[in-house]
All heavy atoms as TSV, in Angstrom:
chain	resi	resn	atom	element	x	y	z
A	1	MET	N	N	-8.028	19.371	2.946
A	1	MET	CA	C	-8.942	20.511	2.687
A	1	MET	C	C	-8.040	21.662	2.329
A	1	MET	O	O	-7.076	21.992	2.981
A	1	MET	CB	C	-9.745	20.770	3.929
A	1	MET	CG	C	-10.555	22.050	3.803
A	1	MET	SD	S	-11.779	22.223	5.142
A	1	MET	CE	C	-12.900	20.989	4.672
A	2	GLY	N	N	-8.404	22.345	1.258
A	2	GLY	CA	C	-7.635	23.429	0.799
A	2	GLY	C	C	-8.135	24.782	1.320
A	2	GLY	O	O	-9.233	24.848	1.766
A	3	PHE	N	N	-7.211	25.717	1.445
A	3	PHE	CA	C	-7.554	27.065	1.926
A	3	PHE	C	C	-6.818	28.046	1.140
A	3	PHE	O	O	-5.609	27.934	0.918
A	3	PHE	CB	C	-7.242	27.153	3.414
A	3	PHE	CG	C	-7.592	28.551	3.930
A	3	PHE	CD1	C	-8.854	28.910	4.192
A	3	PHE	CD2	C	-6.528	29.444	4.142
A	3	PHE	CE1	C	-9.146	30.158	4.634
A	3	PHE	CE2	C	-6.812	30.696	4.641
A	3	PHE	CZ	C	-8.119	31.090	4.913
A	4	MET	N	N	-7.466	29.142	0.660
A	4	MET	CA	C	-6.804	30.123	-0.096
A	4	MET	C	C	-7.039	31.509	0.583
A	4	MET	O	O	-8.168	31.865	0.885
A	4	MET	CB	C	-7.412	30.167	-1.525
A	4	MET	CG	C	-7.082	28.936	-2.317
A	4	MET	SD	S	-7.873	28.904	-3.962
A	4	MET	CE	C	-7.041	30.226	-4.731
A	5	ARG	N	N	-5.992	32.251	0.777
A	5	ARG	CA	C	-6.008	33.603	1.303
A	5	ARG	C	C	-6.264	34.579	0.192
A	5	ARG	O	O	-6.018	34.345	-0.964
A	5	ARG	CB	C	-4.743	33.903	2.062
A	5	ARG	CG	C	-4.576	33.212	3.305
A	5	ARG	CD	C	-3.251	33.678	3.970
A	5	ARG	NE	N	-3.029	33.004	5.215
A	5	ARG	CZ	C	-3.337	33.559	6.374
A	5	ARG	NH1	N	-3.800	34.756	6.470
A	5	ARG	NH2	N	-3.149	32.885	7.494
A	6	GLY	N	N	-6.667	35.777	0.565
A	6	GLY	CA	C	-6.687	36.870	-0.324
A	6	GLY	C	C	-7.985	37.277	-0.957
A	6	GLY	O	O	-8.052	38.159	-1.771
A	7	PHE	N	N	-9.118	36.618	-0.592
A	7	PHE	CA	C	-10.329	36.876	-1.278
A	7	PHE	C	C	-11.243	37.782	-0.376
A	7	PHE	O	O	-12.169	38.379	-0.881
A	7	PHE	CB	C	-11.087	35.633	-1.643
A	7	PHE	CG	C	-10.420	34.890	-2.688
A	7	PHE	CD1	C	-9.565	33.794	-2.392
A	7	PHE	CD2	C	-10.462	35.295	-4.039
A	7	PHE	CE1	C	-8.936	33.128	-3.424
A	7	PHE	CE2	C	-9.780	34.596	-4.998
A	7	PHE	CZ	C	-9.048	33.510	-4.720
A	8	ALA	N	N	-10.950	37.865	0.875
A	8	ALA	CA	C	-11.746	38.745	1.733
A	8	ALA	C	C	-11.189	40.158	1.799
A	8	ALA	O	O	-10.060	40.443	1.645
A	8	ALA	CB	C	-11.731	38.223	3.153
A	9	ASP	N	N	-12.115	41.110	2.000
A	9	ASP	CA	C	-11.712	42.563	2.101
A	9	ASP	C	C	-12.478	43.140	3.201
A	9	ASP	O	O	-13.499	43.946	2.934
A	9	ASP	CB	C	-12.003	43.224	0.770
A	9	ASP	CG	C	-11.430	44.633	0.687
A	9	ASP	OD1	O	-10.518	44.876	1.480
A	9	ASP	OD2	O	-11.961	45.406	-0.037
A	10	HIS	N	N	-12.075	42.910	4.518
A	10	HIS	CA	C	-12.736	43.497	5.592
A	10	HIS	C	C	-11.695	43.585	6.720
A	10	HIS	O	O	-10.675	42.933	6.689
A	10	HIS	CB	C	-13.915	42.591	6.058
A	10	HIS	CG	C	-13.597	41.246	6.463
A	10	HIS	ND1	N	-13.439	40.220	5.533
A	10	HIS	CD2	C	-13.316	40.747	7.725
A	10	HIS	CE1	C	-13.048	39.137	6.222
A	10	HIS	NE2	N	-13.024	39.391	7.497
A	11	ALA	N	N	-11.953	44.412	7.703
A	11	ALA	CA	C	-11.118	44.532	8.859
A	11	ALA	C	C	-11.012	43.170	9.593
A	11	ALA	O	O	-12.015	42.552	9.781
A	11	ALA	CB	C	-11.646	45.589	9.801
A	12	GLY	N	N	-9.846	42.753	9.960
A	12	GLY	CA	C	-9.656	41.510	10.656
A	12	GLY	C	C	-9.511	40.310	9.762
A	12	GLY	O	O	-9.614	39.174	10.221
A	13	ARG	N	N	-9.407	40.551	8.477
A	13	ARG	CA	C	-9.412	39.400	7.524
A	13	ARG	C	C	-8.258	38.475	7.749
A	13	ARG	O	O	-8.377	37.290	7.551
A	13	ARG	CB	C	-9.453	39.913	6.097
A	13	ARG	CG	C	-8.246	40.666	5.655
A	13	ARG	CD	C	-8.410	41.198	4.213
A	13	ARG	NE	N	-7.368	42.110	3.848
A	13	ARG	CZ	C	-7.465	43.374	3.914
A	13	ARG	NH1	N	-8.530	43.966	4.337
A	13	ARG	NH2	N	-6.391	44.170	3.588
A	14	GLU	N	N	-7.053	39.037	8.194
A	14	GLU	CA	C	-5.890	38.184	8.414
A	14	GLU	C	C	-6.193	37.249	9.633
A	14	GLU	O	O	-5.813	36.092	9.618
A	14	GLU	CB	C	-4.633	38.971	8.641
A	14	GLU	CG	C	-4.080	39.504	7.324
A	14	GLU	CD	C	-3.707	38.480	6.331
A	14	GLU	OE1	O	-3.157	37.437	6.720
A	14	GLU	OE2	O	-4.094	38.614	5.156
A	15	HIS	N	N	-6.824	37.754	10.634
A	15	HIS	CA	C	-7.143	36.963	11.841
A	15	HIS	C	C	-8.156	35.932	11.491
A	15	HIS	O	O	-8.005	34.769	11.918
A	15	HIS	CB	C	-7.656	37.891	12.974
A	15	HIS	CG	C	-7.969	37.172	14.223
A	15	HIS	ND1	N	-6.927	36.557	15.028
A	15	HIS	CD2	C	-9.046	36.933	14.932
A	15	HIS	CE1	C	-7.484	36.033	16.072
A	15	HIS	NE2	N	-8.750	36.181	16.011
A	16	ASP	N	N	-9.146	36.259	10.737
A	16	ASP	CA	C	-10.179	35.310	10.207
A	16	ASP	C	C	-9.451	34.212	9.445
A	16	ASP	O	O	-9.740	33.003	9.577
A	16	ASP	CB	C	-11.226	35.963	9.405
A	16	ASP	CG	C	-12.150	36.725	10.161
A	16	ASP	OD1	O	-12.183	36.674	11.413
A	16	ASP	OD2	O	-13.020	37.478	9.515
A	17	ALA	N	N	-8.574	34.648	8.484
A	17	ALA	CA	C	-7.849	33.643	7.674
A	17	ALA	C	C	-6.995	32.717	8.547
A	17	ALA	O	O	-6.929	31.503	8.255
A	17	ALA	CB	C	-7.007	34.363	6.645
A	18	ASP	N	N	-6.418	33.231	9.562
A	18	ASP	CA	C	-5.502	32.327	10.399
A	18	ASP	C	C	-6.382	31.299	11.113
A	18	ASP	O	O	-6.077	30.140	11.223
A	18	ASP	CB	C	-4.853	33.137	11.539
A	18	ASP	CG	C	-3.703	33.962	10.887
A	18	ASP	OD1	O	-3.222	33.721	9.756
A	18	ASP	OD2	O	-3.283	34.918	11.552
A	19	ARG	N	N	-7.579	31.686	11.619
A	19	ARG	CA	C	-8.481	30.778	12.230
A	19	ARG	C	C	-9.007	29.756	11.316
A	19	ARG	O	O	-9.119	28.544	11.613
A	19	ARG	CB	C	-9.631	31.518	12.881
A	19	ARG	CG	C	-9.185	32.289	14.135
A	19	ARG	CD	C	-10.338	32.998	14.801
A	19	ARG	NE	N	-10.856	34.030	13.885
A	19	ARG	CZ	C	-11.926	34.717	14.114
A	19	ARG	NH1	N	-12.651	34.554	15.305
A	19	ARG	NH2	N	-12.322	35.621	13.297
A	20	MET	N	N	-9.363	30.163	10.069
A	20	MET	CA	C	-9.840	29.223	9.086
A	20	MET	C	C	-8.807	28.177	8.661
A	20	MET	O	O	-9.090	27.035	8.537
A	20	MET	CB	C	-10.387	29.988	7.881
A	20	MET	CG	C	-11.659	30.747	8.094
A	20	MET	SD	S	-12.115	31.619	6.648
A	20	MET	CE	C	-13.238	32.896	7.280
A	21	GLN	N	N	-7.617	28.692	8.555
A	21	GLN	CA	C	-6.503	27.827	8.176
A	21	GLN	C	C	-6.245	26.814	9.360
A	21	GLN	O	O	-5.961	25.689	9.043
A	21	GLN	CB	C	-5.252	28.660	7.878
A	21	GLN	CG	C	-4.129	27.805	7.305
A	21	GLN	CD	C	-3.009	28.714	6.674
A	21	GLN	OE1	O	-2.806	29.772	7.226
A	21	GLN	NE2	N	-2.304	28.267	5.746
A	22	LEU	N	N	-6.310	27.236	10.548
A	22	LEU	CA	C	-6.164	26.346	11.669
A	22	LEU	C	C	-7.216	25.237	11.604
A	22	LEU	O	O	-6.953	23.990	11.791
A	22	LEU	CB	C	-6.292	27.046	12.950
A	22	LEU	CG	C	-6.370	26.229	14.252
A	22	LEU	CD1	C	-5.094	25.400	14.463
A	22	LEU	CD2	C	-6.620	27.086	15.411
A	23	CYS	N	N	-8.432	25.639	11.332
A	23	CYS	CA	C	-9.553	24.680	11.221
A	23	CYS	C	C	-9.291	23.638	10.145
A	23	CYS	O	O	-9.554	22.423	10.289
A	23	CYS	CB	C	-10.878	25.329	10.993
A	23	CYS	SG	S	-11.453	26.197	12.504
A	24	CYS	N	N	-8.815	24.122	9.028
A	24	CYS	CA	C	-8.493	23.222	7.881
A	24	CYS	C	C	-7.395	22.154	8.238
A	24	CYS	O	O	-7.488	21.015	7.955
A	24	CYS	CB	C	-8.081	24.021	6.653
A	24	CYS	SG	S	-9.415	24.889	5.853
A	25	ARG	N	N	-6.393	22.652	8.945
A	25	ARG	CA	C	-5.320	21.778	9.427
A	25	ARG	C	C	-5.892	20.759	10.419
A	25	ARG	O	O	-5.497	19.552	10.364
A	25	ARG	CB	C	-4.172	22.602	10.053
A	25	ARG	CG	C	-3.335	23.333	9.059
A	25	ARG	CD	C	-2.207	23.923	9.783
A	25	ARG	NE	N	-1.503	24.968	8.968
A	25	ARG	CZ	C	-1.075	26.109	9.403
A	25	ARG	NH1	N	-1.132	26.403	10.641
A	25	ARG	NH2	N	-0.511	26.914	8.573
A	26	LEU	N	N	-6.753	21.159	11.312
A	26	LEU	CA	C	-7.309	20.269	12.311
A	26	LEU	C	C	-8.182	19.231	11.568
A	26	LEU	O	O	-8.129	18.022	11.991
A	26	LEU	CB	C	-8.046	21.017	13.335
A	26	LEU	CG	C	-7.234	21.918	14.339
A	26	LEU	CD1	C	-8.127	22.778	15.131
A	26	LEU	CD2	C	-6.349	21.000	15.220
A	27	ILE	N	N	-8.969	19.622	10.667
A	27	ILE	CA	C	-9.759	18.681	9.896
A	27	ILE	C	C	-8.952	17.653	9.173
A	27	ILE	O	O	-9.145	16.470	9.216
A	27	ILE	CB	C	-10.684	19.398	8.938
A	27	ILE	CG1	C	-11.799	20.211	9.670
A	27	ILE	CG2	C	-11.379	18.412	7.934
A	27	ILE	CD1	C	-12.496	21.150	8.797
A	28	ASP	N	N	-7.902	18.132	8.486
A	28	ASP	CA	C	-6.967	17.223	7.779
A	28	ASP	C	C	-6.291	16.221	8.744
A	28	ASP	O	O	-6.275	15.030	8.456
A	28	ASP	CB	C	-5.847	17.995	7.066
A	28	ASP	CG	C	-6.384	18.769	5.816
A	28	ASP	OD1	O	-7.508	18.430	5.358
A	28	ASP	OD2	O	-5.653	19.627	5.346
A	29	GLY	N	N	-5.805	16.701	9.865
A	29	GLY	CA	C	-5.179	15.807	10.830
A	29	GLY	C	C	-6.113	14.839	11.436
A	29	GLY	O	O	-5.742	13.676	11.734
A	30	ALA	N	N	-7.323	15.321	11.812
A	30	ALA	CA	C	-8.266	14.452	12.517
A	30	ALA	C	C	-8.877	13.438	11.585
A	30	ALA	O	O	-9.362	12.414	12.119
A	30	ALA	CB	C	-9.342	15.331	13.089
A	31	THR	N	N	-8.945	13.663	10.295
A	31	THR	CA	C	-9.605	12.742	9.401
A	31	THR	C	C	-8.609	11.985	8.487
A	31	THR	O	O	-8.986	11.321	7.508
A	31	THR	CB	C	-10.583	13.465	8.505
A	31	THR	OG1	O	-9.795	14.517	7.759
A	31	THR	CG2	C	-11.719	14.137	9.297
A	32	ALA	N	N	-7.326	12.035	8.905
A	32	ALA	CA	C	-6.299	11.346	8.069
A	32	ALA	C	C	-6.507	9.764	8.085
A	32	ALA	O	O	-6.124	9.127	7.064
A	32	ALA	CB	C	-4.921	11.687	8.551
A	33	ASP	N	N	-6.972	9.209	9.164
A	33	ASP	CA	C	-7.155	7.763	9.191
A	33	ASP	C	C	-8.655	7.388	9.391
A	33	ASP	O	O	-9.409	8.216	9.895
A	33	ASP	CB	C	-6.340	7.169	10.357
A	33	ASP	CG	C	-4.850	7.402	10.145
A	33	ASP	OD1	O	-4.395	7.191	9.043
A	33	ASP	OD2	O	-4.204	7.834	11.141
A	34	ILE	N	N	-8.998	6.210	9.002
A	34	ILE	CA	C	-10.328	5.766	9.196
A	34	ILE	C	C	-10.715	5.573	10.585
A	34	ILE	O	O	-11.811	5.943	11.063
A	34	ILE	CB	C	-10.622	4.452	8.389
A	34	ILE	CG1	C	-10.486	4.701	6.919
A	34	ILE	CG2	C	-11.941	3.870	8.733
A	34	ILE	CD1	C	-10.519	3.442	6.048
A	35	TYR	N	N	-9.726	5.120	11.426
A	35	TYR	CA	C	-9.969	4.802	12.810
A	35	TYR	C	C	-9.097	5.828	13.618
A	35	TYR	O	O	-7.904	5.695	13.686
A	35	TYR	CB	C	-9.550	3.394	13.213
A	35	TYR	CG	C	-10.343	2.398	12.449
A	35	TYR	CD1	C	-9.783	1.605	11.347
A	35	TYR	CD2	C	-11.640	2.161	12.749
A	35	TYR	CE1	C	-10.469	0.717	10.733
A	35	TYR	CE2	C	-12.370	1.220	12.004
A	35	TYR	CZ	C	-11.803	0.519	10.998
A	35	TYR	OH	O	-12.503	-0.473	10.329
A	36	PRO	N	N	-9.725	6.856	14.105
A	36	PRO	CA	C	-9.035	7.996	14.760
A	36	PRO	C	C	-8.326	7.497	16.039
A	36	PRO	O	O	-8.899	6.728	16.867
A	36	PRO	CB	C	-10.037	9.010	15.116
A	36	PRO	CG	C	-11.360	8.295	15.072
A	36	PRO	CD	C	-11.191	7.121	14.169
A	37	ASP	N	N	-7.091	7.941	16.253
A	37	ASP	CA	C	-6.390	7.661	17.474
A	37	ASP	C	C	-6.602	8.771	18.470
A	37	ASP	O	O	-7.404	9.727	18.200
A	37	ASP	CB	C	-4.893	7.454	17.184
A	37	ASP	CG	C	-4.224	8.657	16.514
A	37	ASP	OD1	O	-4.912	9.692	16.398
A	37	ASP	OD2	O	-3.056	8.550	16.112
A	38	GLU	N	N	-5.894	8.723	19.625
A	38	GLU	CA	C	-6.068	9.774	20.613
A	38	GLU	C	C	-5.780	11.217	20.101
A	38	GLU	O	O	-6.399	12.157	20.393
A	38	GLU	CB	C	-5.296	9.456	21.855
A	38	GLU	CG	C	-5.499	10.341	23.016
A	38	GLU	CD	C	-6.984	10.374	23.463
A	38	GLU	OE1	O	-7.654	9.378	23.364
A	38	GLU	OE2	O	-7.425	11.449	23.929
A	39	ARG	N	N	-4.670	11.301	19.251
A	39	ARG	CA	C	-4.291	12.573	18.696
A	39	ARG	C	C	-5.394	13.151	17.789
A	39	ARG	O	O	-5.702	14.316	17.912
A	39	ARG	CB	C	-2.992	12.397	17.872
A	39	ARG	CG	C	-2.477	13.606	17.216
A	39	ARG	CD	C	-1.214	13.402	16.489
A	39	ARG	NE	N	-0.841	14.474	15.652
A	39	ARG	CZ	C	-1.169	14.565	14.345
A	39	ARG	NH1	N	-1.794	13.614	13.755
A	39	ARG	NH2	N	-0.829	15.641	13.651
A	40	ALA	N	N	-6.000	12.305	16.964
A	40	ALA	CA	C	-7.121	12.743	16.080
A	40	ALA	C	C	-8.312	13.191	16.942
A	40	ALA	O	O	-8.992	14.125	16.627
A	40	ALA	CB	C	-7.461	11.611	15.162
A	41	ARG	N	N	-8.611	12.450	18.005
A	41	ARG	CA	C	-9.681	12.903	18.913
A	41	ARG	C	C	-9.440	14.259	19.511
A	41	ARG	O	O	-10.356	15.072	19.638
A	41	ARG	CB	C	-9.918	11.813	19.943
A	41	ARG	CG	C	-10.565	10.524	19.379
A	41	ARG	CD	C	-10.876	9.579	20.520
A	41	ARG	NE	N	-11.254	8.301	19.984
A	41	ARG	CZ	C	-10.426	7.243	19.863
A	41	ARG	NH1	N	-9.190	7.364	20.299
A	41	ARG	NH2	N	-10.808	6.099	19.308
A	42	ARG	N	N	-8.170	14.469	19.919
A	42	ARG	CA	C	-7.851	15.759	20.540
A	42	ARG	C	C	-7.955	16.909	19.490
A	42	ARG	O	O	-8.417	17.991	19.726
A	42	ARG	CB	C	-6.450	15.769	21.122
A	42	ARG	CG	C	-6.373	15.003	22.407
A	42	ARG	CD	C	-5.097	15.247	23.168
A	42	ARG	NE	N	-3.882	15.018	22.345
A	42	ARG	CZ	C	-3.127	13.922	22.326
A	42	ARG	NH1	N	-3.427	12.921	23.112
A	42	ARG	NH2	N	-2.099	13.869	21.607
A	43	MET	N	N	-7.570	16.584	18.226
A	43	MET	CA	C	-7.676	17.568	17.174
A	43	MET	C	C	-9.115	17.921	16.853
A	43	MET	O	O	-9.476	19.140	16.723
A	43	MET	CB	C	-6.981	17.011	15.872
A	43	MET	CG	C	-5.490	16.984	16.034
A	43	MET	SD	S	-4.688	16.277	14.578
A	43	MET	CE	C	-4.376	17.842	13.652
A	44	LEU	N	N	-9.953	16.871	16.852
A	44	LEU	CA	C	-11.367	17.187	16.683
A	44	LEU	C	C	-11.953	17.985	17.789
A	44	LEU	O	O	-12.804	18.897	17.582
A	44	LEU	CB	C	-12.159	15.806	16.544
A	44	LEU	CG	C	-12.074	15.150	15.196
A	44	LEU	CD1	C	-12.720	13.732	15.326
A	44	LEU	CD2	C	-12.717	15.964	14.115
A	45	SER	N	N	-11.569	17.689	19.033
A	45	SER	CA	C	-12.049	18.429	20.139
A	45	SER	C	C	-11.636	19.952	20.068
A	45	SER	O	O	-12.456	20.801	20.249
A	45	SER	CB	C	-11.486	17.834	21.472
A	45	SER	OG	O	-11.923	18.546	22.570
A	46	LEU	N	N	-10.423	20.123	19.721
A	46	LEU	CA	C	-9.944	21.529	19.549
A	46	LEU	C	C	-10.697	22.189	18.369
A	46	LEU	O	O	-11.049	23.339	18.483
A	46	LEU	CB	C	-8.434	21.566	19.289
A	46	LEU	CG	C	-7.780	22.933	19.077
A	46	LEU	CD1	C	-8.071	23.809	20.285
A	46	LEU	CD2	C	-6.281	22.743	18.874
A	47	LEU	N	N	-10.873	21.476	17.283
A	47	LEU	CA	C	-11.575	22.022	16.083
A	47	LEU	C	C	-12.962	22.529	16.551
A	47	LEU	O	O	-13.350	23.701	16.274
A	47	LEU	CB	C	-11.748	21.010	15.048
A	47	LEU	CG	C	-12.660	21.346	13.876
A	47	LEU	CD1	C	-12.127	22.563	13.089
A	47	LEU	CD2	C	-12.864	20.169	12.997
A	48	PHE	N	N	-13.690	21.704	17.286
A	48	PHE	CA	C	-15.007	22.157	17.699
A	48	PHE	C	C	-15.042	23.277	18.703
A	48	PHE	O	O	-15.934	24.088	18.667
A	48	PHE	CB	C	-15.904	20.970	18.115
A	48	PHE	CG	C	-16.310	20.076	17.000
A	48	PHE	CD1	C	-15.654	18.855	16.751
A	48	PHE	CD2	C	-17.313	20.490	16.170
A	48	PHE	CE1	C	-16.116	18.103	15.645
A	48	PHE	CE2	C	-17.727	19.755	15.087
A	48	PHE	CZ	C	-17.104	18.537	14.811
A	49	LYS	N	N	-14.014	23.298	19.477
A	49	LYS	CA	C	-13.930	24.464	20.403
A	49	LYS	C	C	-13.653	25.795	19.669
A	49	LYS	O	O	-14.277	26.797	20.004
A	49	LYS	CB	C	-12.755	24.253	21.413
A	49	LYS	CG	C	-13.075	23.262	22.512
A	49	LYS	CD	C	-11.919	23.112	23.476
A	49	LYS	CE	C	-12.256	21.973	24.427
A	49	LYS	NZ	N	-11.073	21.676	25.278
A	50	VAL	N	N	-12.782	25.728	18.718
A	50	VAL	CA	C	-12.471	26.908	17.860
A	50	VAL	C	C	-13.784	27.335	17.105
A	50	VAL	O	O	-14.134	28.499	17.043
A	50	VAL	CB	C	-11.331	26.659	16.837
A	50	VAL	CG1	C	-11.210	27.774	15.849
A	50	VAL	CG2	C	-10.052	26.461	17.591
A	51	LEU	N	N	-14.459	26.344	16.531
A	51	LEU	CA	C	-15.639	26.642	15.779
A	51	LEU	C	C	-16.794	27.203	16.713
A	51	LEU	O	O	-17.476	28.208	16.359
A	51	LEU	CB	C	-16.280	25.380	15.073
A	51	LEU	CG	C	-15.423	24.857	13.880
A	51	LEU	CD1	C	-15.927	23.630	13.348
A	51	LEU	CD2	C	-15.275	25.968	12.823
A	52	GLU	N	N	-16.927	26.602	17.909
A	52	GLU	CA	C	-17.948	27.073	18.829
A	52	GLU	C	C	-17.692	28.553	19.184
A	52	GLU	O	O	-18.589	29.380	19.378
A	52	GLU	CB	C	-17.919	26.227	20.046
A	52	GLU	CG	C	-19.046	26.587	21.076
A	52	GLU	CD	C	-19.065	25.595	22.244
A	52	GLU	OE1	O	-18.176	24.796	22.357
A	52	GLU	OE2	O	-19.984	25.783	23.047
A	53	GLN	N	N	-16.455	28.881	19.500
A	53	GLN	CA	C	-16.016	30.201	20.009
A	53	GLN	C	C	-16.134	31.272	18.860
A	53	GLN	O	O	-16.416	32.426	19.175
A	53	GLN	CB	C	-14.617	30.204	20.513
A	53	GLN	CG	C	-14.441	29.478	21.774
A	53	GLN	CD	C	-12.994	29.362	22.207
A	53	GLN	OE1	O	-12.090	29.812	21.477
A	53	GLN	NE2	N	-12.752	28.726	23.315
A	54	ASN	N	N	-15.991	30.841	17.616
A	54	ASN	CA	C	-15.903	31.793	16.517
A	54	ASN	C	C	-16.992	31.719	15.429
A	54	ASN	O	O	-16.910	32.393	14.470
A	54	ASN	CB	C	-14.576	31.663	15.883
A	54	ASN	CG	C	-13.404	32.000	16.800
A	54	ASN	OD1	O	-13.262	33.149	17.160
A	54	ASN	ND2	N	-12.765	30.972	17.294
A	55	ILE	N	N	-17.975	30.835	15.651
A	55	ILE	CA	C	-18.973	30.631	14.582
A	55	ILE	C	C	-19.660	31.886	14.085
A	55	ILE	O	O	-19.995	31.921	12.872
A	55	ILE	CB	C	-19.989	29.510	15.085
A	55	ILE	CG1	C	-20.720	28.894	13.894
A	55	ILE	CG2	C	-20.896	30.057	16.071
A	55	ILE	CD1	C	-19.811	28.048	13.034
A	56	THR	N	N	-19.887	32.819	14.886
A	56	THR	CA	C	-20.598	34.048	14.456
A	56	THR	C	C	-19.590	35.242	14.199
A	56	THR	O	O	-20.112	36.303	13.895
A	56	THR	CB	C	-21.587	34.471	15.449
A	56	THR	OG1	O	-21.028	34.790	16.744
A	56	THR	CG2	C	-22.690	33.402	15.626
A	57	LYS	N	N	-18.313	34.976	14.342
A	57	LYS	CA	C	-17.320	36.112	14.278
A	57	LYS	C	C	-16.722	36.256	12.949
A	57	LYS	O	O	-16.059	37.256	12.695
A	57	LYS	CB	C	-16.259	35.985	15.301
A	57	LYS	CG	C	-16.798	36.011	16.685
A	57	LYS	CD	C	-15.771	35.869	17.765
A	57	LYS	CE	C	-16.266	35.829	19.154
A	57	LYS	NZ	N	-15.309	35.484	20.160
A	58	TRP	N	N	-16.801	35.280	12.024
A	58	TRP	CA	C	-16.216	35.374	10.702
A	58	TRP	C	C	-17.104	36.171	9.807
A	58	TRP	O	O	-18.268	35.947	9.657
A	58	TRP	CB	C	-15.961	33.961	10.130
A	58	TRP	CG	C	-14.786	33.329	10.780
A	58	TRP	CD1	C	-13.637	33.811	11.141
A	58	TRP	CD2	C	-14.771	31.961	11.129
A	58	TRP	NE1	N	-12.838	32.897	11.657
A	58	TRP	CE2	C	-13.467	31.702	11.731
A	58	TRP	CE3	C	-15.650	30.839	11.052
A	58	TRP	CZ2	C	-13.084	30.498	12.171
A	58	TRP	CZ3	C	-15.233	29.622	11.550
A	58	TRP	CH2	C	-13.976	29.468	12.105
A	59	ASP	N	N	-16.489	37.173	9.094
A	59	ASP	CA	C	-17.285	38.025	8.272
A	59	ASP	C	C	-17.412	37.511	6.831
A	59	ASP	O	O	-18.208	37.896	6.048
A	59	ASP	CB	C	-16.668	39.452	8.179
A	59	ASP	CG	C	-16.760	40.106	9.524
A	59	ASP	OD1	O	-17.771	39.860	10.281
A	59	ASP	OD2	O	-15.872	40.971	9.882
A	60	ASP	N	N	-16.523	36.605	6.441
A	60	ASP	CA	C	-16.497	36.169	5.045
A	60	ASP	C	C	-16.933	34.743	4.862
A	60	ASP	O	O	-16.629	33.910	5.628
A	60	ASP	CB	C	-15.050	36.299	4.605
A	60	ASP	CG	C	-14.990	36.456	3.063
A	60	ASP	OD1	O	-15.999	36.574	2.419
A	60	ASP	OD2	O	-13.844	36.337	2.557
């Protein structure tokens, strides 16, 4: 999954971009194989925790 910085123009955009980039990395790692191993399951778990905590906080 690709992610591009620099299109948002609001306070906190760098923090938002860091969280979005983390989510992209977690998605890439968790979906790399057809049959997820324990590492992939932990990545998915962390991804959903980040999304749950921040779902309404992203402005862009």
